[in-house]
C-alpha positions, 0 to 999 in steps of 0.5 A: 367764567375760567373758574365755572369752567374749574368747575364743571372739568372737576365735576367730570373728572370725580364723576368720571373716577368714580363710574371707573371705579363703580363696583358691580354686583353680577348675580350668579346663575343658580341652575347652571353652576354646580356645587360638589361635594366629596366624603372620605372615610375607612376604606371608601369615599363618597360623592355626590352635589348639591343646590347653590340657590342663590349666589353673586359676585362682585368687580370692580373694573375686571378685577374680582373683589367678593361675593357672597352664595346660598346653598340650598342644604336640602337638595344633598344629593349623593351620586355615587351609590342608587336605591335604598341605600342612596336613599339613606345616606342622602338621608342621614346628611339631611339629619342631624346627626350631619347638616340638620335640614331641617332646622337650618336649611340654608347654610351662606359662605360671604367673601370676607377678604379677596387679593390677586395671587401673583403670576396667577391671572384671574386667581384670587386669595379668598378669605371668607365667613362659611356658615352651617348649621347656624354657626360661622367659621373661616375659610381659606381657598382660592378662585380663578375667575375669567369669561364667565366661569369661577372655579374653587376648591374647598376644603371643610372641616365639619367639626367646626359646624358641630358635624361631629358623627363618626369623627375619630378626633371625637370618638369614632372608632378607628376603623368606623371613623370618617375623614373630619375634612370633606371637598367642595369644587365649585364651578359658578356661571356667572 
């Protein structure tokens, strides 16, 4: 009988340990989340937004351990222009010179490695794979996740995704160049 009690106790402890360390996937509310972009060029800049199609953050207890996201590239929107100029820039960003959204309607970000940053509460260093135009390249960034909101700023080198239009590193004249890096500010509600 004691042997049976010992086995039962061992099972309870083992199941409790598995439950305590289980990962949970938390769906991101795409309608309340924001992805803002900023692109700079000689003599100016443009900014806008793009819609998150879907996303998931993965937690182990309260600790962020993963995530994956899909962005709707057809939703690229310029917010600093209006009228004809806005239409022209939005159209150009969707064209093959930039994101080629007809052929590549989504982009994805998948966390590959994540670790808590020492001395910074709820802050994690992330290594991820970003896929744009069917090309995957690694990116690194910090993310702060706390109380249903996660914030991150990513710097993306567009030339890694074969977006070379007006890049000074690929023949653009210096006074017509667009910076190779653009910024994404992301706020995820979960």
